[in-house]
N, C-alpha and C positions, 0 to 999 in steps of 0.2 A: 481232268484227271487229278486225283488227290494223292499226296505223297506223305509218308510218315514224317512227322515233325517232332523234334526233341525240345522239350522245355528244359533249359539248363539253369540250375541254381549254382552260383559260384560264390563261395565264401571262404573265410580263413578261420582255422581252429588251431590254437597254440602255435601260431606263426606259420602253419602249413596250409597251402591252398587245397580246397576241396571242391570238386565239381560233382553235382548230383543230377543225373539225367532222368527225365520222365518222358517216356515215349507216348506220343499221341498220334491219332490217325489223320489229322489234317491241321492246316494252319489255324483254322477257326477254333478247333478244339484246344490247340495250344494257347491261343490268345485268351480264350475263356479261362483256362487253367492258370495262366499268368495273372490275370486280374484277380482271381480267387486267392492266389498265393501272396498278394501284396502284404497282408499283415505278417505272414511268416517271414517274408524277405526283410521287413523292417526289424523284426526281432533278431534275426540272424545277421543283419547288416549285409545281406546277400545281393549280388547282382543277378538279374534274371533276364533270359532272352530265349527266343524261339529260333531253332536252326532247322531249316527244311532239308530233308535228305533227297536223294535221287531214287529212292525205292518206292514204287507205287503202293499205296495202301488199298487201292481198289482198281480194278481193271475195267477198261472200256469193253463192253460186250458188243461183239459184232452183230449187225442186223442181218436178218435172213434176206436172202435175195427173193425178189418176187417170183412166183411160179410162172413158168411159161404157159401161155394158152396155146393149145394145139388145135 
């Protein structure tokens, strides 16, 4: 099962901390976004990390029971 994952940019502007969240639908998607944002993090001198939530982004679909043969 996959869970919503938040990519967090954490940086400082005029001495005040800023956290910018970006919601993704999986850890893999967050990881890809994190890699793509490395140049931005270098410009902003930002820390970045992925935080997995406990909210499912997709549900497991139940399988149909086999039909009884009569």
